[in-house]
Backbone as XML, in Angstrom:
<?xml version="1.0"?>
<chain id="A" units="angstrom">
  <residue number="1" name="MET">
    <atom name="N" x="128.474" y="232.005" z="-30.366"/>
    <atom name="CA" x="129.437" y="232.232" z="-31.159"/>
    <atom name="C" x="130.385" y="233.014" z="-30.880"/>
  </residue>
  <residue number="2" name="ILE">
    <atom name="N" x="131.665" y="232.261" z="-30.722"/>
    <atom name="CA" x="133.097" y="232.576" z="-30.329"/>
    <atom name="C" x="133.507" y="234.582" z="-30.929"/>
  </residue>
  <residue number="3" name="LYS">
    <atom name="N" x="133.187" y="235.312" z="-30.088"/>
    <atom name="CA" x="133.887" y="236.807" z="-30.366"/>
    <atom name="C" x="135.108" y="236.916" z="-29.623"/>
  </residue>
  <residue number="4" name="LEU">
    <atom name="N" x="136.653" y="237.430" z="-30.157"/>
    <atom name="CA" x="137.718" y="237.552" z="-29.368"/>
    <atom name="C" x="138.477" y="238.857" z="-30.516"/>
  </residue>
  <residue number="5" name="LYS">
    <atom name="N" x="138.475" y="240.345" z="-29.858"/>
    <atom name="CA" x="139.085" y="241.406" z="-30.470"/>
    <atom name="C" x="139.038" y="241.707" z="-32.043"/>
  </residue>
  <residue number="6" name="GLY">
    <atom name="N" x="137.413" y="240.796" z="-32.215"/>
    <atom name="CA" x="136.941" y="241.110" z="-33.351"/>
    <atom name="C" x="137.215" y="240.359" z="-34.084"/>
  </residue>
  <residue number="7" name="LEU">
    <atom name="N" x="137.223" y="238.811" z="-33.878"/>
    <atom name="CA" x="137.386" y="237.781" z="-34.223"/>
    <atom name="C" x="136.122" y="237.226" z="-34.586"/>
  </residue>
  <residue number="8" name="THR">
    <atom name="N" x="135.035" y="236.386" z="-34.829"/>
    <atom name="CA" x="134.337" y="235.184" z="-35.307"/>
    <atom name="C" x="134.496" y="233.801" z="-35.177"/>
  </residue>
  <residue number="9" name="ALA">
    <atom name="N" x="134.091" y="233.152" z="-34.861"/>
    <atom name="CA" x="134.120" y="231.482" z="-34.563"/>
    <atom name="C" x="134.597" y="231.578" z="-35.854"/>
  </residue>
  <residue number="10" name="GLU">
    <atom name="N" x="134.272" y="231.867" z="-37.338"/>
    <atom name="CA" x="134.404" y="231.451" z="-38.830"/>
    <atom name="C" x="135.453" y="232.082" z="-38.986"/>
  </residue>
  <residue number="11" name="GLY">
    <atom name="N" x="135.921" y="233.346" z="-38.341"/>
    <atom name="CA" x="137.589" y="233.149" z="-38.289"/>
    <atom name="C" x="138.534" y="232.809" z="-38.577"/>
  </residue>
  <residue number="12" name="LEU">
    <atom name="N" x="138.008" y="231.097" z="-36.862"/>
    <atom name="CA" x="139.320" y="230.358" z="-36.658"/>
    <atom name="C" x="138.844" y="229.205" z="-37.770"/>
  </residue>
  <residue number="13" name="ASN">
    <atom name="N" x="140.536" y="228.566" z="-38.082"/>
    <atom name="CA" x="140.370" y="227.303" z="-38.928"/>
    <atom name="C" x="141.207" y="226.369" z="-37.876"/>
  </residue>
  <residue number="14" name="GLY">
    <atom name="N" x="141.185" y="226.252" z="-36.835"/>
    <atom name="CA" x="141.949" y="225.135" z="-36.196"/>
    <atom name="C" x="141.388" y="225.575" z="-34.307"/>
  </residue>
  <residue number="15" name="PHE">
    <atom name="N" x="141.317" y="224.332" z="-33.154"/>
    <atom name="CA" x="140.624" y="224.702" z="-31.970"/>
    <atom name="C" x="140.748" y="223.709" z="-31.034"/>
  </residue>
  <residue number="16" name="MET">
    <atom name="N" x="141.651" y="223.411" z="-30.445"/>
    <atom name="CA" x="141.731" y="222.996" z="-29.295"/>
    <atom name="C" x="141.251" y="222.812" z="-28.172"/>
  </residue>
  <residue number="17" name="ASP">
    <atom name="N" x="140.458" y="222.143" z="-28.200"/>
    <atom name="CA" x="138.951" y="222.713" z="-26.478"/>
    <atom name="C" x="139.836" y="222.044" z="-25.201"/>
  </residue>
  <residue number="18" name="GLU">
    <atom name="N" x="138.990" y="222.558" z="-24.380"/>
    <atom name="CA" x="139.606" y="222.430" z="-22.573"/>
    <atom name="C" x="139.483" y="220.749" z="-23.254"/>
  </residue>
  <residue number="19" name="GLY">
    <atom name="N" x="140.523" y="220.430" z="-22.131"/>
    <atom name="CA" x="140.800" y="218.792" z="-22.240"/>
    <atom name="C" x="141.520" y="218.128" z="-22.994"/>
  </residue>
  <residue number="20" name="THR">
    <atom name="N" x="142.147" y="218.754" z="-23.801"/>
    <atom name="CA" x="142.726" y="218.385" z="-24.850"/>
    <atom name="C" x="143.924" y="218.452" z="-24.351"/>
  </residue>
  <residue number="21" name="GLU">
    <atom name="N" x="145.339" y="217.620" z="-24.608"/>
    <atom name="CA" x="146.982" y="217.312" z="-24.506"/>
    <atom name="C" x="146.884" y="217.743" z="-25.468"/>
  </residue>
  <residue number="22" name="PHE">
    <atom name="N" x="148.055" y="217.927" z="-26.251"/>
    <atom name="CA" x="149.276" y="217.677" z="-27.410"/>
    <atom name="C" x="150.883" y="217.953" z="-26.553"/>
  </residue>
  <residue number="23" name="LEU">
    <atom name="N" x="151.582" y="217.432" z="-27.278"/>
    <atom name="CA" x="153.367" y="217.466" z="-26.441"/>
    <atom name="C" x="153.631" y="216.883" z="-28.225"/>
  </residue>
  <residue number="24" name="GLY">
    <atom name="N" x="154.540" y="218.219" z="-28.408"/>
    <atom name="CA" x="155.453" y="218.059" z="-29.659"/>
    <atom name="C" x="155.026" y="218.988" z="-30.531"/>
  </residue>
  <residue number="25" name="GLU">
    <atom name="N" x="155.844" y="219.822" z="-31.771"/>
    <atom name="CA" x="155.502" y="220.559" z="-32.383"/>
    <atom name="C" x="154.135" y="220.583" z="-33.283"/>
  </residue>
  <residue number="26" name="LEU">
    <atom name="N" x="153.982" y="222.007" z="-33.235"/>
    <atom name="CA" x="152.509" y="222.603" z="-34.008"/>
    <atom name="C" x="152.385" y="223.245" z="-35.046"/>
  </residue>
  <residue number="27" name="ARG">
    <atom name="N" x="152.513" y="223.420" z="-36.065"/>
    <atom name="CA" x="152.554" y="224.058" z="-37.308"/>
    <atom name="C" x="150.920" y="224.445" z="-37.590"/>
  </residue>
  <residue number="28" name="PHE">
    <atom name="N" x="150.904" y="225.743" z="-38.097"/>
    <atom name="CA" x="149.061" y="226.080" z="-38.534"/>
    <atom name="C" x="149.243" y="226.770" z="-39.488"/>
  </residue>
  <residue number="29" name="ARG">
    <atom name="N" x="148.114" y="227.118" z="-40.764"/>
    <atom name="CA" x="147.923" y="228.650" z="-41.240"/>
    <atom name="C" x="146.840" y="228.838" z="-40.666"/>
  </residue>
  <residue number="30" name="ASP">
    <atom name="N" x="146.742" y="230.237" z="-40.916"/>
    <atom name="CA" x="145.199" y="230.763" z="-40.246"/>
    <atom name="C" x="145.611" y="230.844" z="-38.728"/>
  </residue>
  <residue number="31" name="THR">
    <atom name="N" x="144.410" y="230.728" z="-38.161"/>
    <atom name="CA" x="144.049" y="231.212" z="-36.755"/>
    <atom name="C" x="144.145" y="229.799" z="-36.285"/>
  </residue>
  <residue number="32" name="LEU">
    <atom name="N" x="144.311" y="229.988" z="-35.131"/>
    <atom name="CA" x="144.254" y="228.666" z="-34.171"/>
    <atom name="C" x="143.898" y="229.223" z="-32.907"/>
  </residue>
  <residue number="33" name="ARG">
    <atom name="N" x="143.384" y="228.757" z="-32.150"/>
    <atom name="CA" x="142.791" y="228.876" z="-30.688"/>
    <atom name="C" x="142.941" y="227.385" z="-29.828"/>
  </residue>
  <residue number="34" name="ILE">
    <atom name="N" x="143.862" y="228.086" z="-28.840"/>
    <atom name="CA" x="144.432" y="226.835" z="-27.689"/>
    <atom name="C" x="143.790" y="226.543" z="-26.812"/>
  </residue>
  <residue number="35" name="ASP">
    <atom name="N" x="142.418" y="225.906" z="-25.841"/>
    <atom name="CA" x="141.594" y="226.097" z="-24.417"/>
    <atom name="C" x="142.281" y="225.465" z="-24.037"/>
  </residue>
  <residue number="36" name="GLY">
    <atom name="N" x="142.651" y="224.133" z="-24.342"/>
    <atom name="CA" x="143.990" y="222.704" z="-23.757"/>
    <atom name="C" x="144.976" y="223.237" z="-23.152"/>
  </residue>
  <residue number="37" name="HIS">
    <atom name="N" x="145.602" y="221.805" z="-23.443"/>
    <atom name="CA" x="147.683" y="222.372" z="-22.835"/>
    <atom name="C" x="148.061" y="221.986" z="-23.908"/>
  </residue>
  <residue number="38" name="LEU">
    <atom name="N" x="148.894" y="222.798" z="-23.665"/>
    <atom name="CA" x="150.137" y="221.943" z="-24.963"/>
    <atom name="C" x="151.379" y="222.477" z="-25.090"/>
  </residue>
  <residue number="39" name="LYS">
    <atom name="N" x="152.541" y="221.351" z="-25.092"/>
    <atom name="CA" x="154.146" y="221.811" z="-24.377"/>
    <atom name="C" x="154.939" y="221.124" z="-25.582"/>
  </residue>
  <residue number="40" name="GLY">
    <atom name="N" x="156.129" y="222.090" z="-25.916"/>
    <atom name="CA" x="156.491" y="222.094" z="-27.163"/>
    <atom name="C" x="156.755" y="223.401" z="-28.056"/>
  </residue>
  <residue number="41" name="LYS">
    <atom name="N" x="156.711" y="223.087" z="-29.235"/>
    <atom name="CA" x="157.134" y="224.289" z="-30.059"/>
    <atom name="C" x="155.709" y="224.395" z="-31.148"/>
  </residue>
  <residue number="42" name="ILE">
    <atom name="N" x="155.270" y="225.900" z="-31.425"/>
    <atom name="CA" x="154.346" y="226.425" z="-32.105"/>
    <atom name="C" x="154.587" y="227.546" z="-33.156"/>
  </residue>
  <residue number="43" name="VAL">
    <atom name="N" x="154.447" y="226.929" z="-34.377"/>
    <atom name="CA" x="155.165" y="227.901" z="-35.587"/>
    <atom name="C" x="154.051" y="228.070" z="-36.384"/>
  </residue>
  <residue number="44" name="SER">
    <atom name="N" x="153.993" y="229.817" z="-36.727"/>
    <atom name="CA" x="153.237" y="229.971" z="-37.422"/>
    <atom name="C" x="153.196" y="230.936" z="-38.274"/>
  </residue>
  <residue number="45" name="ASP">
    <atom name="N" x="153.058" y="231.802" z="-39.703"/>
    <atom name="CA" x="153.208" y="232.874" z="-39.968"/>
    <atom name="C" x="151.915" y="233.744" z="-39.382"/>
  </residue>
  <residue number="46" name="ASN">
    <atom name="N" x="150.352" y="233.361" z="-38.880"/>
    <atom name="CA" x="149.244" y="233.859" z="-38.645"/>
    <atom name="C" x="148.914" y="233.998" z="-37.007"/>
  </residue>
  <residue number="47" name="THR">
    <atom name="N" x="148.006" y="233.539" z="-37.130"/>
    <atom name="CA" x="147.340" y="234.425" z="-35.684"/>
    <atom name="C" x="147.206" y="232.929" z="-34.540"/>
  </residue>
  <residue number="48" name="LEU">
    <atom name="N" x="147.846" y="232.976" z="-33.548"/>
    <atom name="CA" x="147.390" y="231.948" z="-32.093"/>
    <atom name="C" x="146.836" y="233.054" z="-31.054"/>
  </residue>
  <residue number="49" name="ILE">
    <atom name="N" x="145.897" y="232.276" z="-30.647"/>
    <atom name="CA" x="144.924" y="232.587" z="-29.402"/>
    <atom name="C" x="144.979" y="232.078" z="-28.914"/>
  </residue>
  <residue number="50" name="VAL">
    <atom name="N" x="145.661" y="231.877" z="-27.494"/>
    <atom name="CA" x="145.110" y="230.884" z="-26.052"/>
    <atom name="C" x="144.459" y="231.912" z="-25.790"/>
  </residue>
  <residue number="51" name="GLY">
    <atom name="N" x="143.265" y="230.581" z="-25.239"/>
    <atom name="CA" x="141.876" y="231.324" z="-24.665"/>
    <atom name="C" x="141.951" y="231.091" z="-23.163"/>
  </residue>
  <residue number="52" name="GLU">
    <atom name="N" x="141.021" y="231.357" z="-22.434"/>
    <atom name="CA" x="141.062" y="231.921" z="-21.168"/>
    <atom name="C" x="141.508" y="230.409" z="-20.736"/>
  </residue>
  <residue number="53" name="SER">
    <atom name="N" x="141.004" y="229.290" z="-20.742"/>
    <atom name="CA" x="141.893" y="227.954" z="-19.723"/>
    <atom name="C" x="142.638" y="227.090" z="-20.652"/>
  </residue>
  <residue number="54" name="GLY">
    <atom name="N" x="143.561" y="228.067" z="-21.537"/>
    <atom name="CA" x="144.736" y="227.623" z="-22.203"/>
    <atom name="C" x="145.713" y="227.695" z="-21.365"/>
  </residue>
  <residue number="55" name="HIS">
    <atom name="N" x="146.937" y="226.104" z="-21.826"/>
    <atom name="CA" x="148.084" y="226.482" z="-20.660"/>
    <atom name="C" x="148.993" y="225.861" z="-21.466"/>
  </residue>
  <residue number="56" name="VAL">
    <atom name="N" x="149.614" y="227.115" z="-22.223"/>
    <atom name="CA" x="151.028" y="226.559" z="-22.911"/>
    <atom name="C" x="152.270" y="227.024" z="-22.576"/>
  </residue>
  <residue number="57" name="GLU">
    <atom name="N" x="152.867" y="225.739" z="-22.691"/>
    <atom name="CA" x="154.790" y="226.084" z="-22.430"/>
    <atom name="C" x="155.207" y="225.109" z="-23.449"/>
  </residue>
  <residue number="58" name="ALA">
    <atom name="N" x="156.090" y="226.567" z="-24.135"/>
    <atom name="CA" x="156.926" y="226.614" z="-25.285"/>
    <atom name="C" x="156.987" y="227.650" z="-26.072"/>
  </residue>
  <residue number="59" name="ASP">
    <atom name="N" x="158.231" y="227.041" z="-27.380"/>
    <atom name="CA" x="158.618" y="228.269" z="-27.948"/>
    <atom name="C" x="157.858" y="228.975" z="-28.648"/>
  </residue>
  <residue number="60" name="ILE">
    <atom name="N" x="157.440" y="229.880" z="-29.177"/>
    <atom name="CA" x="156.116" y="229.910" z="-30.019"/>
    <atom name="C" x="156.900" y="231.269" z="-30.710"/>
  </residue>
  <residue number="61" name="ASP">
    <atom name="N" x="156.545" y="230.982" z="-32.344"/>
    <atom name="CA" x="156.566" y="232.003" z="-32.937"/>
    <atom name="C" x="155.822" y="231.977" z="-33.987"/>
  </residue>
  <residue number="62" name="CYS">
    <atom name="N" x="154.586" y="233.322" z="-34.175"/>
    <atom name="CA" x="153.941" y="233.551" z="-34.910"/>
    <atom name="C" x="153.975" y="234.876" z="-34.929"/>
  </residue>
  <residue number="63" name="GLY">
    <atom name="N" x="152.978" y="234.941" z="-36.163"/>
    <atom name="CA" x="152.505" y="237.030" z="-36.412"/>
    <atom name="C" x="151.914" y="237.617" z="-35.829"/>
  </residue>
  <residue number="64" name="VAL">
    <atom name="N" x="150.544" y="237.382" z="-35.004"/>
    <atom name="CA" x="150.345" y="237.637" z="-33.754"/>
    <atom name="C" x="150.082" y="236.840" z="-32.875"/>
  </residue>
  <residue number="65" name="VAL">
    <atom name="N" x="150.131" y="237.206" z="-31.600"/>
    <atom name="CA" x="149.726" y="236.339" z="-30.484"/>
    <atom name="C" x="149.253" y="236.895" z="-29.296"/>
  </residue>
  <residue number="66" name="SER">
    <atom name="N" x="147.815" y="236.214" z="-29.260"/>
    <atom name="CA" x="147.210" y="237.133" z="-28.240"/>
    <atom name="C" x="146.826" y="236.068" z="-27.079"/>
  </residue>
  <residue number="67" name="ILE">
    <atom name="N" x="146.951" y="236.467" z="-25.788"/>
    <atom name="CA" x="146.917" y="235.539" z="-24.600"/>
    <atom name="C" x="146.104" y="235.880" z="-23.589"/>
  </residue>
  <residue number="68" name="ARG">
    <atom name="N" x="145.114" y="235.058" z="-23.432"/>
    <atom name="CA" x="144.076" y="235.390" z="-22.239"/>
    <atom name="C" x="144.203" y="234.089" z="-21.509"/>
  </residue>
  <residue number="69" name="GLY">
    <atom name="N" x="145.020" y="233.485" z="-21.334"/>
    <atom name="CA" x="145.280" y="232.207" z="-20.179"/>
    <atom name="C" x="146.468" y="232.043" z="-20.055"/>
  </residue>
  <residue number="70" name="THR">
    <atom name="N" x="147.179" y="231.095" z="-19.696"/>
    <atom name="CA" x="148.956" y="230.659" z="-18.925"/>
    <atom name="C" x="149.597" y="230.924" z="-20.384"/>
  </residue>
  <residue number="71" name="VAL">
    <atom name="N" x="150.641" y="231.612" z="-20.472"/>
    <atom name="CA" x="151.563" y="230.921" z="-21.014"/>
    <atom name="C" x="153.371" y="230.754" z="-20.626"/>
  </residue>
  <residue number="72" name="LEU">
    <atom name="N" x="154.213" y="229.745" z="-20.866"/>
    <atom name="CA" x="155.307" y="229.562" z="-20.018"/>
    <atom name="C" x="156.719" y="229.618" z="-21.226"/>
  </residue>
  <residue number="73" name="GLY">
    <atom name="N" x="157.267" y="230.537" z="-21.339"/>
    <atom name="CA" x="158.187" y="229.738" z="-22.335"/>
    <atom name="C" x="158.937" y="230.916" z="-23.073"/>
  </residue>
  <residue number="74" name="ARG">
    <atom name="N" x="158.883" y="231.351" z="-24.833"/>
    <atom name="CA" x="159.610" y="232.292" z="-25.059"/>
    <atom name="C" x="158.547" y="232.633" z="-26.175"/>
  </residue>
  <residue number="75" name="VAL">
    <atom name="N" x="157.943" y="233.794" z="-26.729"/>
    <atom name="CA" x="157.424" y="234.064" z="-27.608"/>
    <atom name="C" x="157.526" y="235.358" z="-28.590"/>
  </residue>
  <residue number="76" name="HIS">
    <atom name="N" x="157.636" y="234.748" z="-29.611"/>
    <atom name="CA" x="158.318" y="235.439" z="-31.223"/>
    <atom name="C" x="156.696" y="236.031" z="-31.658"/>
  </residue>
  <residue number="77" name="GLY">
    <atom name="N" x="156.742" y="237.169" z="-31.453"/>
    <atom name="CA" x="155.426" y="237.820" z="-32.273"/>
    <atom name="C" x="155.942" y="238.522" z="-33.176"/>
  </residue>
  <residue number="78" name="ARG">
    <atom name="N" x="155.934" y="238.105" z="-34.578"/>
    <atom name="CA" x="155.895" y="239.128" z="-35.239"/>
    <atom name="C" x="155.633" y="240.711" z="-36.065"/>
  </residue>
  <residue number="79" name="GLN">
    <atom name="N" x="154.417" y="240.020" z="-35.456"/>
    <atom name="CA" x="153.486" y="241.487" z="-35.582"/>
    <atom name="C" x="153.340" y="242.289" z="-34.493"/>
  </residue>
  <residue number="80" name="ARG">
    <atom name="N" x="153.066" y="241.150" z="-33.337"/>
    <atom name="CA" x="152.096" y="242.477" z="-31.907"/>
    <atom name="C" x="152.193" y="240.598" z="-31.383"/>
  </residue>
  <residue number="81" name="ILE">
    <atom name="N" x="152.179" y="240.856" z="-30.173"/>
    <atom name="CA" x="151.676" y="240.451" z="-28.498"/>
    <atom name="C" x="150.891" y="240.896" z="-27.925"/>
  </residue>
  <residue number="82" name="GLU">
    <atom name="N" x="149.867" y="240.255" z="-27.624"/>
    <atom name="CA" x="148.595" y="240.421" z="-26.790"/>
    <atom name="C" x="148.316" y="239.877" z="-25.428"/>
  </residue>
  <residue number="83" name="LEU">
    <atom name="N" x="148.874" y="240.759" z="-24.314"/>
    <atom name="CA" x="148.456" y="240.475" z="-23.194"/>
    <atom name="C" x="147.220" y="240.435" z="-22.521"/>
  </residue>
  <residue number="84" name="LEU">
    <atom name="N" x="146.121" y="239.620" z="-22.535"/>
    <atom name="CA" x="145.009" y="240.666" z="-22.396"/>
    <atom name="C" x="144.616" y="240.357" z="-21.097"/>
  </residue>
  <residue number="85" name="ALA">
    <atom name="N" x="143.294" y="241.159" z="-20.693"/>
    <atom name="CA" x="143.085" y="240.929" z="-18.715"/>
    <atom name="C" x="142.515" y="239.563" z="-18.947"/>
  </residue>
  <residue number="86" name="GLY">
    <atom name="N" x="143.157" y="239.696" z="-17.682"/>
    <atom name="CA" x="143.370" y="237.623" z="-17.036"/>
    <atom name="C" x="144.499" y="236.980" z="-17.279"/>
  </residue>
  <residue number="87" name="SER">
    <atom name="N" x="145.557" y="237.199" z="-18.041"/>
    <atom name="CA" x="146.419" y="236.447" z="-18.952"/>
    <atom name="C" x="147.924" y="236.236" z="-17.510"/>
  </residue>
  <residue number="88" name="LYS">
    <atom name="N" x="148.344" y="235.244" z="-17.509"/>
    <atom name="CA" x="149.450" y="235.069" z="-16.503"/>
    <atom name="C" x="150.529" y="234.077" z="-17.884"/>
  </residue>
  <residue number="89" name="VAL">
    <atom name="N" x="151.468" y="235.151" z="-17.776"/>
    <atom name="CA" x="152.567" y="234.800" z="-19.217"/>
    <atom name="C" x="153.579" y="235.175" z="-18.302"/>
  </residue>
  <residue number="90" name="GLN">
    <atom name="N" x="154.731" y="234.080" z="-18.398"/>
    <atom name="CA" x="156.411" y="233.925" z="-17.062"/>
    <atom name="C" x="156.853" y="233.647" z="-19.281"/>
  </residue>
  <residue number="91" name="ALA">
    <atom name="N" x="157.452" y="234.494" z="-19.332"/>
    <atom name="CA" x="157.862" y="234.146" z="-20.810"/>
    <atom name="C" x="159.208" y="235.288" z="-20.895"/>
  </residue>
  <residue number="92" name="THR">
    <atom name="N" x="159.564" y="234.916" z="-22.203"/>
    <atom name="CA" x="160.809" y="236.124" z="-22.724"/>
    <atom name="C" x="159.508" y="236.525" z="-23.894"/>
  </residue>
  <residue number="93" name="LEU">
    <atom name="N" x="159.985" y="237.840" z="-24.217"/>
    <atom name="CA" x="158.666" y="238.094" z="-25.157"/>
    <atom name="C" x="159.615" y="239.066" z="-26.245"/>
  </residue>
  <residue number="94" name="VAL">
    <atom name="N" x="159.437" y="238.757" z="-27.568"/>
    <atom name="CA" x="160.378" y="239.518" z="-28.714"/>
    <atom name="C" x="159.066" y="240.192" z="-29.788"/>
  </residue>
  <residue number="95" name="SER">
    <atom name="N" x="159.011" y="240.832" z="-29.714"/>
    <atom name="CA" x="158.314" y="241.444" z="-30.583"/>
    <atom name="C" x="158.551" y="243.412" z="-31.162"/>
  </residue>
  <residue number="96" name="PRO">
    <atom name="N" x="157.772" y="243.276" z="-32.555"/>
    <atom name="CA" x="157.613" y="244.726" z="-32.956"/>
    <atom name="C" x="156.954" y="245.991" z="-31.967"/>
  </residue>
  <residue number="97" name="LYS">
    <atom name="N" x="155.742" y="245.267" z="-31.591"/>
    <atom name="CA" x="154.409" y="246.002" z="-31.129"/>
    <atom name="C" x="154.159" y="244.977" z="-29.710"/>
  </residue>
  <residue number="98" name="LEU">
    <atom name="N" x="153.942" y="245.641" z="-28.311"/>
    <atom name="CA" x="153.576" y="244.598" z="-27.255"/>
    <atom name="C" x="152.590" y="245.734" z="-26.596"/>
  </residue>
  <residue number="99" name="VAL">
    <atom name="N" x="151.347" y="244.963" z="-26.366"/>
    <atom name="CA" x="150.042" y="245.089" z="-25.744"/>
    <atom name="C" x="149.613" y="244.426" z="-24.296"/>
  </residue>
  <residue number="100" name="ILE">
    <atom name="N" x="150.117" y="245.373" z="-23.529"/>
    <atom name="CA" x="149.648" y="244.950" z="-22.164"/>
    <atom name="C" x="147.898" y="245.420" z="-21.363"/>
  </residue>
  <residue number="101" name="GLU">
    <atom name="N" x="147.287" y="244.706" z="-21.351"/>
    <atom name="CA" x="145.778" y="245.023" z="-20.771"/>
    <atom name="C" x="145.701" y="245.411" z="-19.216"/>
  </residue>
  <residue number="102" name="ASP">
    <atom name="N" x="144.973" y="246.189" z="-18.457"/>
    <atom name="CA" x="145.413" y="245.646" z="-17.329"/>
    <atom name="C" x="144.404" y="244.709" z="-16.625"/>
  </residue>
  <residue number="103" name="GLY">
    <atom name="N" x="145.024" y="244.244" z="-15.801"/>
    <atom name="CA" x="144.550" y="242.988" z="-15.177"/>
    <atom name="C" x="145.645" y="241.387" z="-16.070"/>
  </residue>
  <residue number="104" name="ALA">
    <atom name="N" x="146.211" y="242.302" z="-16.712"/>
    <atom name="CA" x="147.333" y="240.939" z="-17.293"/>
    <atom name="C" x="148.047" y="240.536" z="-16.323"/>
  </residue>
  <residue number="105" name="PHE">
    <atom name="N" x="148.885" y="239.691" z="-15.932"/>
    <atom name="CA" x="150.049" y="239.236" z="-15.525"/>
    <atom name="C" x="151.085" y="238.960" z="-16.268"/>
  </residue>
  <residue number="106" name="PHE">
    <atom name="N" x="152.310" y="239.646" z="-16.022"/>
    <atom name="CA" x="153.604" y="239.082" z="-17.301"/>
    <atom name="C" x="155.266" y="239.549" z="-16.037"/>
  </residue>
  <residue number="107" name="GLN">
    <atom name="N" x="155.579" y="238.182" z="-16.545"/>
    <atom name="CA" x="156.887" y="237.830" z="-15.489"/>
    <atom name="C" x="157.420" y="237.835" z="-16.288"/>
  </residue>
  <residue number="108" name="GLY">
    <atom name="N" x="159.201" y="238.325" z="-16.924"/>
    <atom name="CA" x="160.365" y="237.979" z="-17.597"/>
    <atom name="C" x="160.825" y="238.897" z="-18.301"/>
  </residue>
  <residue number="109" name="ASP">
    <atom name="N" x="161.619" y="238.814" z="-19.260"/>
    <atom name="CA" x="162.451" y="239.748" z="-20.114"/>
    <atom name="C" x="161.180" y="239.957" z="-21.972"/>
  </residue>
  <residue number="110" name="CYS">
    <atom name="N" x="161.226" y="241.302" z="-22.222"/>
    <atom name="CA" x="160.926" y="242.037" z="-23.468"/>
    <atom name="C" x="161.945" y="242.307" z="-23.916"/>
  </residue>
  <residue number="111" name="GLU">
    <atom name="N" x="161.937" y="242.460" z="-25.541"/>
    <atom name="CA" x="162.673" y="242.327" z="-26.545"/>
    <atom name="C" x="162.275" y="243.391" z="-27.710"/>
  </residue>
  <residue number="112" name="MET">
    <atom name="N" x="162.011" y="244.493" z="-27.778"/>
    <atom name="CA" x="160.879" y="245.241" z="-28.851"/>
    <atom name="C" x="162.489" y="245.292" z="-30.245"/>
  </residue>
  <residue number="113" name="VAL">
    <atom name="N" x="161.673" y="244.770" z="-31.322"/>
    <atom name="CA" x="162.546" y="244.675" z="-32.138"/>
    <atom name="C" x="161.728" y="244.892" z="-33.401"/>
  </residue>
  <residue number="114" name="PRO">
    <atom name="N" x="162.342" y="246.303" z="-34.168"/>
    <atom name="CA" x="161.631" y="246.790" z="-35.519"/>
    <atom name="C" x="161.063" y="245.774" z="-36.149"/>
  </residue>
  <residue number="115" name="ALA">
    <atom name="N" x="159.823" y="246.319" z="-36.639"/>
    <atom name="CA" x="159.508" y="245.216" z="-37.722"/>
    <atom name="C" x="160.347" y="245.119" z="-39.063"/>
  </residue>
  <residue number="116" name="GLY">
    <atom name="N" x="160.223" y="243.860" z="-39.616"/>
    <atom name="CA" x="161.029" y="243.465" z="-40.189"/>
    <atom name="C" x="161.785" y="242.720" z="-39.709"/>
  </residue>
  <residue number="117" name="LYS">
    <atom name="N" x="162.519" y="242.695" z="-38.676"/>
    <atom name="CA" x="163.897" y="242.604" z="-38.284"/>
    <atom name="C" x="163.722" y="241.447" z="-38.319"/>
  </residue>
  <residue number="118" name="LEU">
    <atom name="N" x="162.860" y="240.114" z="-37.539"/>
    <atom name="CA" x="162.261" y="239.036" z="-37.353"/>
    <atom name="C" x="162.191" y="238.385" z="-39.598"/>
  </residue>
  <residue number="119" name="THR">
    <atom name="N" x="162.811" y="237.124" z="-39.254"/>
    <atom name="CA" x="162.422" y="236.061" z="-40.268"/>
    <atom name="C" x="161.322" y="235.831" z="-40.370"/>
  </residue>
  <residue number="120" name="PRO">
    <atom name="N" x="160.491" y="236.005" z="-41.295"/>
    <atom name="CA" x="159.449" y="234.808" z="-41.046"/>
    <atom name="C" x="159.520" y="233.456" z="-41.456"/>
  </residue>
  <residue number="121" name="VAL">
    <atom name="N" x="158.981" y="232.938" z="-40.960"/>
    <atom name="CA" x="159.105" y="231.614" z="-40.870"/>
    <atom name="C" x="158.158" y="230.257" z="-41.699"/>
  </residue>
  <residue number="122" name="ALA">
    <atom name="N" x="158.681" y="229.522" z="-41.903"/>
    <atom name="CA" x="158.166" y="228.222" z="-42.961"/>
    <atom name="C" x="156.953" y="227.775" z="-42.177"/>
  </residue>
  <residue number="123" name="THR">
    <atom name="N" x="155.866" y="227.471" z="-43.152"/>
    <atom name="CA" x="154.606" y="226.890" z="-42.778"/>
    <atom name="C" x="154.735" y="225.523" z="-43.602"/>
  </residue>
  <residue number="124" name="ALA">
    <atom name="N" x="153.759" y="224.921" z="-42.526"/>
    <atom name="CA" x="153.673" y="223.193" z="-42.716"/>
    <atom name="C" x="152.654" y="223.951" z="-44.411"/>
  </residue>
  <residue number="125" name="PRO">
    <atom name="N" x="152.930" y="222.628" z="-45.620"/>
    <atom name="CA" x="152.271" y="223.011" z="-46.408"/>
    <atom name="C" x="150.725" y="222.814" z="-46.355"/>
  </residue>
  <residue number="126" name="ARG">
    <atom name="N" x="150.240" y="223.111" z="-46.939"/>
    <atom name="CA" x="147.919" y="222.441" z="-47.142"/>
    <atom name="C" x="148.283" y="221.490" z="-47.648"/>
  </residue>
  <residue number="127" name="PRO">
    <atom name="N" x="147.360" y="220.170" z="-46.934"/>
    <atom name="CA" x="147.598" y="218.894" z="-47.144"/>
    <atom name="C" x="146.832" y="218.956" z="-48.314"/>
  </residue>
</chain>
């Protein structure tokens, strides 16, 4: 069973496993974990998890962004951004709350924005 910061496998509704590649715009509801490669744009009001083997080059706009893998680009975390131990992040971070664990690598810019100043994103409708 996967467990990451209090989240179990049952809490995930989407998963991109290692060996998976995606190019384009990804929109989702609930919680998505990426352990593969993604290049493009990610949009959600909810939680994005970039796992240990995840490699993301994207403009990310999500409620919560939790990173343990590699992220390049721009990251908007409407509630918070977490850079966990082992993460490698080269990005511009925009969020009201930023958590950086010991062992995380961060290079880039950070803009702390009061909660509520970022407008919510429109998520894709359920099929």
